[in-house]
Structure formats: C-alpha cells, structure tokens
C-alpha positions in Angstrom: 12.4 74.7 111.8 15.0 76.1 109.0 14.2 78.2 105.6 15.9 77.8 102.8 19.1 79.3 101.8 19.9 80.9 98.1 23.3 80.3 98.8 23.3 76.9 99.6 27.3 76.6 99.1 27.1 78.6 102.3 24.4 77.0 104.4 25.2 75.3 107.7 23.2 72.7 109.5 25.1 71.4 111.8 23.4 72.6 114.8 25.9 71.5 117.0 28.1 73.7 115.6 25.3 76.6 115.0 24.4 76.2 118.9 28.5 76.7 119.4 28.4 80.1 117.4 25.0 81.5 119.4 26.7 80.5 122.9 30.2 82.4 122.4 29.0 85.4 119.5 29.2 88.7 121.5 26.3 91.0 120.1 23.1 90.3 118.3 20.8 92.7 116.8 17.2 92.4 117.6 15.2 93.9 114.5 11.4 95.3 114.6 9.0 97.0 112.2 8.2 100.6 113.9 4.4 100.2 111.7 6.7 100.4 108.9 10.2 101.5 109.5 12.6 98.8 110.8 14.2 99.5 113.5 17.5 97.3 114.7 19.1 97.5 118.5 22.3 95.9 119.0 22.4 93.9 122.3 23.9 91.6 124.7 22.2 88.3 124.5 22.6 84.5 125.6 21.8 81.1 123.5 20.2 78.9 125.7 18.1 76.2 125.6 16.9 77.2 121.6 15.7 80.6 122.6 16.9 84.2 122.6 17.6 86.0 126.0 18.3 89.8 126.7 17.4 92.9 128.8 16.3 96.2 127.9 14.6 99.1 130.0 10.8 98.3 130.4 10.0 101.8 128.8 10.5 103.3 125.5 10.7 102.7 121.8 11.0 99.2 122.2 8.3 98.6 124.0 5.8 100.1 122.3 6.9 98.5 119.4 6.6 95.1 120.9 3.8 96.7 122.6 2.4 96.4 118.6 4.5 94.3 116.7 5.9 91.4 118.6 7.5 89.9 115.6 11.4 90.0 115.1 13.6 89.6 113.5 17.3 88.6 115.4 20.5 88.7 113.4 24.2 87.7 114.7 27.1 87.4 112.4 30.8 87.2 112.8 33.1 88.2 110.7 37.0 86.1 111.1 38.8 87.8 108.1 39.4 89.0 104.8 40.5 86.3 102.0 42.7 87.6 99.5 43.0 86.4 96.2 44.8 87.5 92.7 41.7 88.0 91.1 40.1 90.9 92.8 36.4 89.1 92.4 37.6 85.9 94.2 38.4 88.6 97.7 36.1 86.9 100.0 35.1 87.6 104.0 35.7 84.7 106.2 32.4 84.5 108.7 29.2 83.3 110.3 25.7 84.0 110.8 22.3 83.4 112.1 19.4 84.7 111.5 16.3 83.9 113.0 12.7 85.1 113.6 9.8 84.9 116.1 8.1 86.6 118.9 9.2 88.8 121.5 7.7 88.7 125.0 8.5 89.8 128.3 9.2 86.9 130.7 7.0 87.8 133.4 8.0 84.4 135.8 10.3 86.5 138.0 12.7 82.5 138.0 13.2 82.6 134.1 13.6 86.1 134.4 16.8 85.5 137.6 18.0 82.2 135.4 18.1 84.5 132.1 19.9 87.2 133.9 22.5 84.8 135.7 23.3 83.5 131.9 23.8 86.4 131.1 26.5 87.8 133.7 28.2 84.2 132.9 28.6 84.9 129.3 29.8 87.9 129.6 31.8 88.0 132.9 32.2 85.0 133.6 33.5 84.4 137.4 33.4 87.5 138.3 30.5 87.6 141.5 31.1 85.7 144.4 26.8 84.2 144.7 24.5 83.8 142.2 22.1 86.7 141.6 19.0 86.8 144.0 15.8 87.3 142.8 15.0 90.4 144.7 17.9 91.7 142.6 16.3 90.9 139.3 13.3 91.9 140.8 13.6 95.7 141.9 16.9 96.6 139.3 16.1 100.1 138.3 18.2 101.3 135.4 20.2 104.8 135.6 16.8 106.2 133.8 15.4 104.8 136.7 13.6 102.3 134.4 12.6 98.5 135.9 14.6 96.3 134.2 12.8 93.5 132.0 14.3 90.5 130.4 12.7 89.4 126.8 12.7 85.8 124.7 12.4 85.2 121.8 11.7 81.4 120.8 13.0 80.8 116.6 9.7 80.0 114.6 12.5 79.7 111.2 16.5 80.1 111.7 18.6 80.3 109.4 22.8 79.6 109.4 25.4 80.8 107.3 29.3 80.5 107.0 32.6 80.7 105.2 35.6 79.2 106.9 38.7 81.3 107.1 41.6 79.9 104.8 44.5 81.2 106.5 46.8 81.3 104.0 44.5 83.4 101.8 43.7 86.0 105.1 44.5 89.4 104.6 46.4 91.5 106.8 47.6 95.5 107.5 50.6 95.1 104.5 50.3 91.8 103.0 50.1 92.9 99.1 49.8 90.4 96.0 53.5 89.7 96.0 53.4 88.0 99.3 
C-alpha cells in the first residue's frame, strides 16, 4: 500500500524502479519505538519478494523493543551527489529513498531463515562461497558474544518512495566553482 507524499514531484511510483533500488542499496535503517523514545539501527538487509530481511542477535535492546512493540519503520536512502546552481537556493541533492512501515517478525521457519541468510550473502559477498548455506550452520550459528543469530522480516503495510534524479552537468565535484 502506498501513502501519499507531500512533494508529489519527487514521488516515485514505478514498482520496478523501487524494487531495483531496494535490491542494490547497501544500508537500511530500522526504526523502532522504545516506549516513547525512537531507536534507529543501521543494518545490512535484503529486499526479497516484497519484504525486507535482516539478521541480528536473539538478545538485546532491539529484541526487547520488538517484544513490546513490533511496529517498525524501515528506511533506505542513497545520495547520488549535490547539484549546483548559480542561485544558492536552487542547489539540490540527487537521491532516492524509500520509507516502509510494517510489523517486524522473527523468522521461526528454518527453511525461510536459510533462504533469507543466503540472499544476504548473495547480495553482500556474491560468489564468495563454494556452496550454499546449510540449515545446520544457520541453526547453530552464535555471534562473537555467544548469542544466537536470528533472521527478521518486515513486510510493508505502507511504502513510499521519493527521488530526485542526478543532472550530471550540475553535479558538484571538489574544486568546482560557480565559474566552471
């Protein structure tokens, strides 16, 4: 479900473009609410079949918050450069961003967890390993602090996307001045 964006000129509704962006972007930000205090965590993630997947420790603040309030916001943003203009107020940033809201859940199905973890490896270290992950590895893995690693899933209830395309002729680079 899409929500409306106030600055409609920047709204992106092309689902293929949004999906491509989410497939390539490197960092997502998980937003949770700890009682009345916001808590935002940068994460590696994968976008797969309409959901965000990420992993983390089975213990800690994030888990405690999710157990109390599973509502989450997941934000992904990429900056493509600053665009200059002779009029300072028209200097702008090229970007794309997606904001999704949904319920964060722990993946309890081992088969789904293995698929999600393999998708993360395929995204961040493609072709590095000779063989796919085994169920045993995902089931038994412990962090350096000894905590079990779990996989999480957010299927968006609402999702919005914005973009401002890069004009290469206006792109700022170090040393560029108004006279260039």
